[in-house]
C-alpha positions as CSV (number, residue, x, y, z in Angstrom):
1,M,0.0,0.0,0.0
2,A,2.5,2.6,-1.2
3,G,0.2,5.5,-2.1
4,G,1.8,8.9,-1.9
5,G,2.6,12.1,-3.6
6,F,4.0,15.6,-3.0
7,C,3.1,19.2,-3.5
8,R,5.6,22.0,-4.1
9,L,4.8,25.2,-2.1
10,P,5.3,28.7,-3.4
11,N,8.3,29.2,-1.1
12,G,10.1,26.2,-2.8
13,T,9.6,23.7,0.0
14,V,7.5,20.5,-0.4
15,V,4.9,18.6,1.5
16,V,5.1,14.8,1.0
17,A,2.2,12.5,1.9
18,L,2.7,8.8,2.1
19,T,0.5,5.9,3.1
20,L,2.6,3.4,5.0
21,T,2.1,0.4,7.2
22,R,2.1,1.1,10.9
23,P,5.4,0.0,12.6
24,S,5.1,-2.8,15.1
25,G,6.4,-0.7,18.0
26,G,3.7,2.0,17.6
27,T,1.6,2.9,20.6
28,G,-0.5,5.9,21.6
29,P,-3.5,7.4,19.9
30,G,-5.3,5.5,17.2
31,T,-4.5,2.1,18.6
32,G,-8.1,0.8,18.5
33,P,-9.4,-2.1,16.4
34,G,-8.0,-2.2,12.9
35,T,-5.1,0.1,13.8
36,G,-2.6,-2.4,15.1
37,P,0.8,-3.2,13.6
38,G,0.5,-3.4,9.8
39,A,-2.5,-1.1,9.6
40,P,-2.2,1.7,7.1
41,V,-1.3,5.2,8.2
42,R,-1.1,8.5,6.3
43,V,2.2,10.3,7.1
44,L,2.9,14.0,6.2
45,V,6.3,15.5,6.0
46,H,7.3,19.1,5.4
47,A,10.9,19.5,4.1
48,A,13.1,21.5,1.7
49,N,12.8,18.9,-1.0
50,R,11.4,15.4,-1.6
51,A,14.8,13.7,-0.8
52,R,15.0,15.4,2.5
53,A,11.5,14.5,3.4
54,L,12.2,10.8,2.8
55,T,15.5,11.1,4.7
56,R,13.6,12.5,7.7
57,L,11.5,9.4,7.8
58,R,14.4,7.0,7.2
59,N,16.3,8.6,10.1
60,L,13.4,7.7,12.3
61,G,13.7,4.1,11.4
62,L,11.2,3.8,8.6
63,R,13.8,2.3,6.2
64,A,11.6,1.1,3.3
65,V,10.1,4.5,2.4
66,Y,10.0,5.4,-1.2
67,L,7.9,7.9,-3.3
68,R,7.1,6.5,-6.7
69,G,4.8,8.8,-8.7
70,N,2.4,11.4,-7.5
71,D,-0.9,9.4,-7.4
72,R,-2.1,10.6,-3.9
73,P,-0.7,14.1,-3.3
74,P,-1.5,15.9,-0.1
75,T,-4.9,17.6,0.1
76,P,-5.1,21.3,1.0
77,D,-6.3,20.3,4.5
78,E,-3.3,18.0,5.0
79,I,-0.9,20.8,3.8
80,T,-2.4,23.2,6.3
81,A,-2.1,20.7,9.1
82,V,1.6,19.9,8.5
83,L,2.5,23.6,8.0
84,H,1.0,24.5,11.4
85,H,2.8,21.8,13.3
86,P,6.2,22.7,14.8
87,D,7.8,19.4,13.8
88,G,6.4,19.3,10.3
89,L,5.9,15.6,10.6
90,L,2.4,14.1,11.3
91,W,0.3,11.0,10.9
92,R,-3.2,9.5,11.3
93,A,-4.9,6.3,10.4
94,A,-5.7,5.7,6.7
95,P,-8.4,5.6,5.6
96,Q,-9.6,8.2,8.1
97,A,-12.4,6.9,10.4
98,G,-14.6,9.7,11.7
99,Q,-12.9,12.9,12.9
100,E,-9.5,11.5,13.9
101,L,-7.0,14.3,14.5
102,W,-3.4,14.4,13.3
103,H,-0.8,13.0,15.7
104,P,2.9,13.9,16.1
105,I,5.2,11.3,14.7
106,R,6.6,10.2,18.1
107,A,3.1,8.9,19.0
108,L,3.4,6.5,16.0
109,L,7.0,5.4,16.8
110,G,6.4,4.5,20.5
111,P,8.3,5.7,23.6
112,A,11.7,5.3,22.1
113,G,10.9,7.6,19.1
114,Y,12.4,5.2,16.7
115,A,10.8,2.5,14.5
116,G,13.9,0.4,14.2
117,P,14.4,-3.1,15.6
118,A,13.9,-3.5,19.3
119,R,17.0,-3.9,21.4
120,P,17.1,-6.7,23.9
121,A,17.1,-5.8,27.6
122,A,20.6,-6.0,29.2
Protein backbone atom coordinates (compact mmCIF):
# COMPACT_ATOMS: atom_id res chain seq x y z
CA MET A 1 0.00 0.00 0.00
CA ALA A 2 2.47 2.59 -1.18
CA GLY A 3 0.20 5.47 -2.14
CA GLY A 4 1.76 8.86 -1.92
CA GLY A 5 2.59 12.11 -3.55
CA PHE A 6 3.96 15.58 -3.01
CA CYS A 7 3.10 19.22 -3.49
CA ARG A 8 5.61 22.01 -4.08
CA LEU A 9 4.76 25.17 -2.14
CA PRO A 10 5.31 28.74 -3.44
CA ASN A 11 8.34 29.20 -1.15
CA GLY A 12 10.10 26.20 -2.76
CA THR A 13 9.57 23.68 0.05
CA VAL A 14 7.52 20.51 -0.41
CA VAL A 15 4.91 18.57 1.53
CA VAL A 16 5.15 14.82 1.02
CA ALA A 17 2.22 12.55 1.89
CA LEU A 18 2.72 8.77 2.11
CA THR A 19 0.49 5.86 3.05
CA LEU A 20 2.64 3.42 5.03
CA THR A 21 2.05 0.40 7.20
CA ARG A 22 2.09 1.08 10.92
CA PRO A 23 5.37 0.02 12.56
CA SER A 24 5.14 -2.82 15.08
CA GLY A 25 6.43 -0.68 17.98
CA GLY A 26 3.73 1.97 17.63
CA THR A 27 1.64 2.94 20.64
CA GLY A 28 -0.47 5.89 21.64
CA PRO A 29 -3.47 7.44 19.87
CA GLY A 30 -5.31 5.53 17.22
CA THR A 31 -4.55 2.08 18.64
CA GLY A 32 -8.11 0.76 18.52
CA PRO A 33 -9.43 -2.10 16.39
CA GLY A 34 -7.97 -2.16 12.90
CA THR A 35 -5.09 0.13 13.81
CA GLY A 36 -2.55 -2.37 15.13
CA PRO A 37 0.83 -3.16 13.60
CA GLY A 38 0.55 -3.39 9.84
CA ALA A 39 -2.52 -1.13 9.59
CA PRO A 40 -2.16 1.71 7.05
CA VAL A 41 -1.33 5.22 8.25
CA ARG A 42 -1.07 8.49 6.30
CA VAL A 43 2.19 10.33 7.06
CA LEU A 44 2.86 13.98 6.16
CA VAL A 45 6.34 15.50 6.00
CA HIS A 46 7.31 19.13 5.36
CA ALA A 47 10.88 19.55 4.10
CA ALA A 48 13.10 21.51 1.74
CA ASN A 49 12.76 18.88 -1.02
CA ARG A 50 11.45 15.35 -1.61
CA ALA A 51 14.76 13.67 -0.85
CA ARG A 52 15.04 15.41 2.53
CA ALA A 53 11.46 14.51 3.40
CA LEU A 54 12.18 10.82 2.80
CA THR A 55 15.47 11.09 4.67
CA ARG A 56 13.62 12.49 7.71
CA LEU A 57 11.45 9.36 7.77
CA ARG A 58 14.39 7.00 7.20
CA ASN A 59 16.29 8.62 10.07
CA LEU A 60 13.36 7.72 12.34
CA GLY A 61 13.74 4.05 11.44
CA LEU A 62 11.19 3.80 8.61
CA ARG A 63 13.75 2.34 6.22
CA ALA A 64 11.65 1.11 3.31
CA VAL A 65 10.14 4.50 2.44
CA TYR A 66 9.98 5.41 -1.25
CA LEU A 67 7.95 7.89 -3.26
CA ARG A 68 7.07 6.49 -6.65
CA GLY A 69 4.84 8.77 -8.67
CA ASN A 70 2.35 11.35 -7.48
CA ASP A 71 -0.88 9.36 -7.36
CA ARG A 72 -2.08 10.58 -3.93
CA PRO A 73 -0.72 14.10 -3.34
CA PRO A 74 -1.54 15.88 -0.08
CA THR A 75 -4.89 17.62 0.11
CA PRO A 76 -5.10 21.33 1.03
CA ASP A 77 -6.26 20.32 4.53
CA GLU A 78 -3.25 18.03 4.95
CA ILE A 79 -0.88 20.77 3.79
CA THR A 80 -2.39 23.20 6.31
CA ALA A 81 -2.07 20.65 9.12
CA VAL A 82 1.61 19.92 8.51
CA LEU A 83 2.54 23.59 8.03
CA HIS A 84 1.00 24.51 11.37
CA HIS A 85 2.79 21.76 13.31
CA PRO A 86 6.18 22.69 14.81
CA ASP A 87 7.84 19.38 13.82
CA GLY A 88 6.41 19.31 10.29
CA LEU A 89 5.87 15.55 10.64
CA LEU A 90 2.37 14.14 11.31
CA TRP A 91 0.33 10.95 10.90
CA ARG A 92 -3.18 9.53 11.27
CA ALA A 93 -4.92 6.27 10.42
CA ALA A 94 -5.74 5.73 6.75
CA PRO A 95 -8.42 5.61 5.61
CA GLN A 96 -9.58 8.16 8.12
CA ALA A 97 -12.39 6.93 10.36
CA GLY A 98 -14.61 9.72 11.65
CA GLN A 99 -12.91 12.88 12.86
CA GLU A 100 -9.51 11.54 13.86
CA LEU A 101 -7.01 14.31 14.48
CA TRP A 102 -3.41 14.38 13.30
CA HIS A 103 -0.81 13.02 15.73
CA PRO A 104 2.88 13.90 16.13
CA ILE A 105 5.22 11.26 14.70
CA ARG A 106 6.55 10.24 18.13
CA ALA A 107 3.07 8.87 18.96
CA LEU A 108 3.42 6.46 16.02
CA LEU A 109 6.96 5.35 16.78
CA GLY A 110 6.44 4.55 20.45
CA PRO A 111 8.26 5.70 23.57
CA ALA A 112 11.73 5.29 22.07
CA GLY A 113 10.87 7.60 19.14
CA TYR A 114 12.42 5.16 16.70
CA ALA A 115 10.77 2.51 14.53
CA GLY A 116 13.88 0.38 14.15
CA PRO A 117 14.43 -3.10 15.59
CA ALA A 118 13.88 -3.45 19.33
CA ARG A 119 17.03 -3.85 21.38
CA PRO A 120 17.15 -6.71 23.89
CA ALA A 121 17.14 -5.75 27.56
CA ALA A 122 20.55 -5.99 29.19
